[in-house]
Structure formats: structure tokens, C-alpha cells
MIPAGU-369161 format. One record per residue (C-alpha): residue number from 1; residue in three letters; x, y, z. Coordinates in steps of 0.001 Angstrom, whole numbers, plus 524288, in hexadecimal, padded with zeros to 5 digits. Example, Ala and Ser with C-alpha at 12.3 -4.5 7.8 and 13.67 -1.06 7.14 Angstrom:
BEGIN
[1, "ALA", [8300C, 7EE6C, 81E78]]
[2, "SER", [83566, 7FBDC, 81BE4]]
This chain:
BEGIN
[1, "MET", [FE630, 90669, BD8E9]]
[2, "GLY", [FDB36, 90A51, BCFCA]]
[3, "LYS", [FE0C3, 90294, BC461]]
[4, "GLU", [FE17E, 8F669, BCCCD]]
[5, "ARG", [FD304, 8F807, BCFDA]]
[6, "ARG", [FCF65, 8F8FF, BC173]]
[7, "LEU", [FC845, 905AE, BBF17]]
[8, "VAL", [FC43C, 908A8, BCD0C]]
[9, "VAL", [FC82B, 91516, BD425]]
[10, "ALA", [FC7E4, 91515, BE2FE]]
[11, "VAL", [FC646, 92202, BEA1E]]
[12, "GLY", [FC935, 9231B, BF896]]
[13, "LEU", [FC0AE, 92D05, BFFA9]]
[14, "THR", [FC4D7, 931F9, C0CF3]]
[15, "GLY", [FC3D5, 93E1B, C1563]]
[16, "GLY", [FC1B5, 9437C, C22F2]]
[17, "ILE", [FB701, 93FC8, C2C81]]
[18, "ALA", [FA9D0, 944FE, C27B7]]
[19, "ALA", [FB006, 94BDE, C1C13]]
[20, "GLY", [FA5E7, 9461E, C12D0]]
[21, "LYS", [FABDD, 93949, C0E5F]]
[22, "SER", [F9F10, 931BD, C0E44]]
[23, "THR", [F9839, 93C63, C0683]]
[24, "THR", [FA3AA, 93CAD, BFD14]]
[25, "LEU", [FA300, 92DE6, BFB66]]
[26, "ARG", [F9484, 92EE2, BF84A]]
[27, "LEU", [F971D, 9396E, BEE2F]]
[28, "PHE", [FA13B, 930C3, BE79E]]
[29, "GLY", [F96F6, 92619, BE730]]
[30, "ASP", [F8D2C, 92F6A, BE114]]
[31, "LEU", [F96DE, 931B3, BD605]]
[32, "GLY", [F9834, 92343, BD352]]
[33, "ALA", [FA38A, 91EDA, BDBD0]]
[34, "ARG", [FA310, 9120C, BE32A]]
[35, "THR", [FA477, 9157D, BF193]]
[36, "LEU", [FA9DD, 90EC0, BFD9D]]
[37, "SER", [FA9BE, 91353, C0BBF]]
[38, "GLY", [FB52A, 90F64, C143A]]
[39, "ASP", [FACB0, 910F5, C2055]]
[40, "GLU", [FA2BA, 90786, C1ACA]]
[41, "LEU", [FAD6A, 8FDD7, C1791]]
[42, "VAL", [FB209, 8FE79, C25BE]]
[43, "HIS", [FA427, 8FC4E, C2A75]]
[44, "GLY", [FA365, 8F061, C21C5]]
[45, "LEU", [FB019, 8EB40, C2773]]
[46, "TYR", [FAAAB, 8EC5F, C3530]]
[47, "GLU", [F9FCD, 8E311, C3142]]
[48, "GLN", [FA95A, 8D897, C2CE7]]
[49, "PRO", [FABC0, 8CE1E, C375B]]
[50, "ALA", [FBA52, 8CDA8, C3468]]
[51, "VAL", [FBB85, 8DC2E, C376C]]
[52, "SER", [FB1AD, 8DD4D, C4289]]
[53, "SER", [FB80C, 8D1EC, C49BA]]
[54, "ARG", [FC55E, 8D893, C4939]]
[55, "VAL", [FBF97, 8E562, C4E04]]
[56, "ALA", [FB89E, 8DE57, C591F]]
[57, "ALA", [FC4E3, 8D6E6, C5CD0]]
[58, "HIS", [FCC20, 8E3CE, C5E15]]
[59, "PHE", [FC1CF, 8ECA4, C643C]]
[60, "GLY", [FB946, 8E2AF, C6B27]]
[61, "PRO", [FABEE, 8DCB1, C6807]]
[62, "GLU", [FA4C3, 8E923, C6BF9]]
[63, "VAL", [FA8F1, 8EF17, C5EFE]]
[64, "LEU", [F9F73, 8E60A, C57E1]]
[65, "ASP", [F90DD, 8E82E, C563E]]
[66, "GLN", [F8635, 8DDEB, C5785]]
[67, "ARG", [F88D0, 8D919, C49B7]]
[68, "GLY", [F9714, 8D6C5, C4CB4]]
[69, "THR", [F9BC1, 8E1DC, C4407]]
[70, "VAL", [FA3AF, 8ED7E, C4884]]
[71, "ASP", [F9BE6, 8F800, C4F86]]
[72, "ARG", [FA1EA, 90402, C494A]]
[73, "ALA", [F9D2F, 90D6D, C53D1]]
[74, "GLN", [FA303, 904F9, C5E7C]]
[75, "LEU", [FAFA4, 90365, C56CD]]
[76, "ALA", [FB0A3, 9121D, C553B]]
[77, "ARG", [FAF70, 913AD, C63F5]]
[78, "LEU", [FBA03, 9098F, C6648]]
[79, "VAL", [FC3FF, 91016, C5D63]]
[80, "ARG", [FC0F5, 91E38, C60B1]]
[81, "GLY", [FCC93, 9248E, C6747]]
[82, "ARG", [FD4A9, 91831, C6577]]
[83, "PRO", [FDD3E, 91A26, C5974]]
[84, "GLY", [FE3EA, 90D07, C5B37]]
[85, "GLU", [FD6FF, 905E4, C5A4C]]
[86, "LEU", [FD2E8, 90DE3, C4EA2]]
[87, "ARG", [FDFD1, 90AB2, C4815]]
[88, "TRP", [FDD77, 8FC28, C4A63]]
[89, "LEU", [FD001, 8FD39, C443A]]
[90, "GLU", [FD516, 904A2, C387B]]
[91, "GLU", [FDFEF, 8FAC9, C3663]]
[92, "LEU", [FD564, 8F05F, C35C7]]
[93, "THR", [FCB9E, 8F759, C2D0C]]
[94, "HIS", [FD3AF, 8FFC7, C23CD]]
[95, "PRO", [FD9DE, 8F483, C1C2D]]
[96, "LEU", [FCCB6, 8EDA4, C1B42]]
[97, "VAL", [FC620, 8F9E6, C1609]]
[98, "ALA", [FD124, 8FBE9, C0C3F]]
[99, "ASP", [FCFA3, 8EDE1, C0794]]
[100, "GLU", [FC0F8, 8EF99, C05DF]]
[101, "ILE", [FC2AD, 8FC4B, BFE6A]]
[102, "GLY", [FCC62, 8F58A, BF58A]]
[103, "ARG", [FC2FB, 8EA4E, BF315]]
[104, "GLN", [FB77E, 8F31A, BF009]]
[105, "VAL", [FBF61, 8FBD4, BE700]]
[106, "ALA", [FC4B1, 8EFEB, BDFEC]]
[107, "ALA", [FB6E0, 8EAB8, BDE50]]
[108, "ALA", [FB171, 8F778, BD8C0]]
[109, "PRO", [FAD4C, 8F721, BCA7B]]
[110, "GLY", [FB6BD, 8FC8A, BC079]]
[111, "GLY", [FB4E6, 90B08, BBE36]]
[112, "SER", [FB146, 90DBB, BCC5F]]
[113, "VAL", [FB55D, 918C6, BD527]]
[114, "VAL", [FB52A, 9136C, BE308]]
[115, "VAL", [FB542, 91D7F, BEDF8]]
[116, "CYS", [FB8B6, 9186C, BFB77]]
[117, "GLU", [FB659, 920E1, C076E]]
[118, "VAL", [FC16C, 91DC9, C10EA]]
[119, "PRO", [FC1C6, 9273A, C1C87]]
[120, "LEU", [FCF17, 92229, C210C]]
[121, "LEU", [FD4F1, 9207A, C1391]]
[122, "PHE", [FE21A, 92663, C171B]]
[123, "GLU", [FE282, 920AC, C24C2]]
[124, "ALA", [FE005, 9131E, C1F28]]
[125, "ASP", [FEA9F, 91544, C14E4]]
[126, "CYS", [FE216, 91081, C09BE]]
[127, "LYS", [FE51E, 91ACC, BFF77]]
[128, "SER", [FEA1D, 91023, BF679]]
[129, "LEU", [FDC47, 90AEC, BF4E1]]
[130, "PHE", [FD838, 916E6, BED3E]]
[131, "ASP", [FDB07, 91D80, BE051]]
[132, "MET", [FD687, 92AAF, BE56A]]
[133, "ILE", [FD454, 9302F, BF30A]]
[134, "VAL", [FCA7E, 93AC0, BF678]]
[135, "THR", [FC934, 9416A, C039F]]
[136, "VAL", [FBDC3, 94976, C0879]]
[137, "GLU", [FC100, 952A4, C13A1]]
[138, "ALA", [FBA2D, 95D7F, C1B1E]]
[139, "SER", [FBD0C, 966A9, C2647]]
[140, "ALA", [FBD10, 960B5, C33D9]]
[141, "ALA", [FB1B2, 96968, C37CB]]
[142, "ASN", [FA947, 964D3, C2C7E]]
[143, "ARG", [FACE0, 956A1, C2EA1]]
[144, "ARG", [FA940, 95723, C3CF9]]
[145, "ARG", [F9C5C, 95D7B, C3976]]
[146, "ARG", [F9933, 953A2, C2EE3]]
[147, "SER", [F9CF9, 9477C, C3659]]
[148, "SER", [F9196, 93E11, C35D9]]
[149, "HIS", [F977D, 935C0, C40B1]]
[150, "GLY", [F94D1, 93F89, C4B62]]
[151, "PHE", [FA300, 94061, C4F73]]
[152, "GLY", [FA5F9, 94937, C5ABE]]
[153, "LEU", [FB189, 9524F, C5919]]
[154, "GLU", [FBA8D, 9499E, C611B]]
[155, "GLN", [FB745, 93D55, C5977]]
[156, "PHE", [FB819, 9447A, C4C7B]]
[157, "GLU", [FC5BA, 94971, C4FC9]]
[158, "GLU", [FC9F7, 93BFC, C547F]]
[159, "LEU", [FC5A8, 93571, C47F2]]
[160, "GLU", [FCB99, 9400F, C3F99]]
[161, "SER", [FD8A4, 93ECD, C469C]]
[162, "LEU", [FD944, 9308C, C425B]]
[163, "GLN", [FD7A6, 933CF, C33FD]]
[164, "ALA", [FE0B6, 9393C, C29C9]]
[165, "SER", [FE0C9, 947F6, C2922]]
[166, "THR", [FD9A2, 94FBD, C1ED9]]
[167, "GLU", [FE6DC, 953D3, C197D]]
[168, "ARG", [FEB63, 945BF, C180F]]
[169, "ARG", [FDEF2, 94197, C1135]]
[170, "VAL", [FDF3B, 94D11, C07D3]]
[171, "ALA", [FED9F, 94B0D, C04BA]]
[172, "GLY", [FEB6C, 93CA4, C0213]]
[173, "SER", [FDF7B, 93E55, BF976]]
[174, "ASP", [FDDF0, 940C8, BEB00]]
[175, "LEU", [FD23F, 949AC, BED2C]]
[176, "SER", [FCD76, 9508C, BF96A]]
[177, "PHE", [FC1A0, 958B5, BFCC3]]
[178, "PHE", [FBE15, 960DB, C08A3]]
[179, "ASN", [FAFB5, 95E92, C0ABF]]
[180, "ASP", [FAC77, 96B5A, C118D]]
[181, "GLY", [FA3CA, 970C1, C06D5]]
[182, "SER", [F973C, 96CFA, C0011]]
[183, "PRO", [F9256, 95F80, BFBE2]]
[184, "ASP", [F93A2, 963FC, BEDC7]]
[185, "GLU", [FA21F, 9669F, BEFCC]]
[186, "LEU", [FA417, 958ED, BF516]]
[187, "ARG", [F9C48, 9534D, BE9CB]]
[188, "ALA", [FA4D5, 95AA8, BE012]]
[189, "PHE", [FB118, 95569, BE68B]]
[190, "VAL", [FAC10, 94776, BE5EF]]
[191, "ARG", [FA904, 94954, BD78A]]
[192, "LYS", [FB706, 94E06, BD573]]
[193, "ALA", [FBCA4, 94270, BDCEE]]
[194, "TYR", [FB409, 938BB, BD5BE]]
[195, "ASP", [FB80C, 93E7F, BC8AC]]
[196, "ARG", [FC64E, 93CEB, BCCBE]]
[197, "ALA", [FC3C0, 92EA2, BCFED]]
[198, "LEU", [FBD42, 92CAD, BC2AB]]
[199, "GLN", [FC950, 93283, BBC3B]]
[200, "LEU", [FD1B0, 9288B, BC358]]
[201, "LEU", [FC86D, 91DF5, BBEC5]]
[202, "GLU", [FC9A3, 92281, BB0B3]]
[203, "GLY", [FD857, 92197, BB1FA]]
[204, "LEU", [FD731, 91317, BB4DB]]
[205, "VAL", [FD067, 91003, BA811]]
């Protein structure tokens, strides 16, 4: 894929809940990578009338806020504990996110390393978008402690049960890191991963 994109290397970044993906994405950016957040792309989709109208038609008008865009907190309540509804939502959003990632990677300047944080990279079956895949993991205890979303244990376990396992992500990735140590260790891993991406970029010249 990289040769088709003319001197651009796309890196998919994934990992467990609260394993440190956002921090890792920021560190890639500090090194010079262009960065994309899959969560932010989804949020942008929810503001598009074509998407918000389909969500409202399925879940009801109460899922929209006063601006007519999707109320993410309300949507989360409506899909919690309802895997069929979550599956419907993912079938709507995953292809749209993949298309947007593809567009933004294609539009990146030549010589770029583009790192895309995609929490459900394996679940969405979008490995083919990337030249290299990196996963950041951590122990369940550390991830529960770090979670910035204030998940209770029950909700954390529910969300985790809907995601690919740590073993699947590690097996499907080119590089993996268990983020149970110091910030410097994570920074060193990101440097290693970025250097690997630059080597791939050099191979396209």
C-alpha cells in the first residue's frame, strides 16, 4: 500500500482500554509524525447530518442534542448492555472511519509518517489501511486504575469483553509494548517504532 501512496507510511496504533494509546499518539507527534485519532473522526461523523439522521432514525430523536448532532453520552447509554445495537452502530461508523483515514493518509505530504489511533482496529478489520501496526497494552489492574472515563468495574469488563483480546492484538501487530513501567520506557518504545516507520519510508524511495 505504501508505494501506492507515494512515499507515505501509515501506522495503525491500537491497544487496550486506558493502556496509554492517547499518550503514545502524542509522543509520535512529538517526533514528527502526522497523527489522527479514530475517536475524533467518529465524533466528527456524529456532527454530519447524513450520519446523525441515520442514528436518530434508528435510536430515536432523543439521541440528538439541541444542535441536532449525536449526543454521545446518550448514545452510550442506549447501546450499553445491548450488543446488537452496538453492532449496528459499528457497522455504520467503521466503514466511514476507514474511508476518512484512507483519504487523510492519501492527502498527506510525501515523506510523511501518519500514525492513526484506532482503538477497534482489529474489530473493524482495517489492517489493510496500514503499513505497520503497533499495539500498546497494560495489565488490567493498571488500565482500570488509569481509566480517565471513570468506568466502574462492571462497565470496564463489559467494554473489554467487546474488544479483541490482548493476545489477538499482540499477535496481529508488528510491534507491541506493555505500558506498565515508566514514561521513559514508553517514550523509548515510541522512538523505536517511529524509527521502524522511517526505515519503511526509506524503502519506498
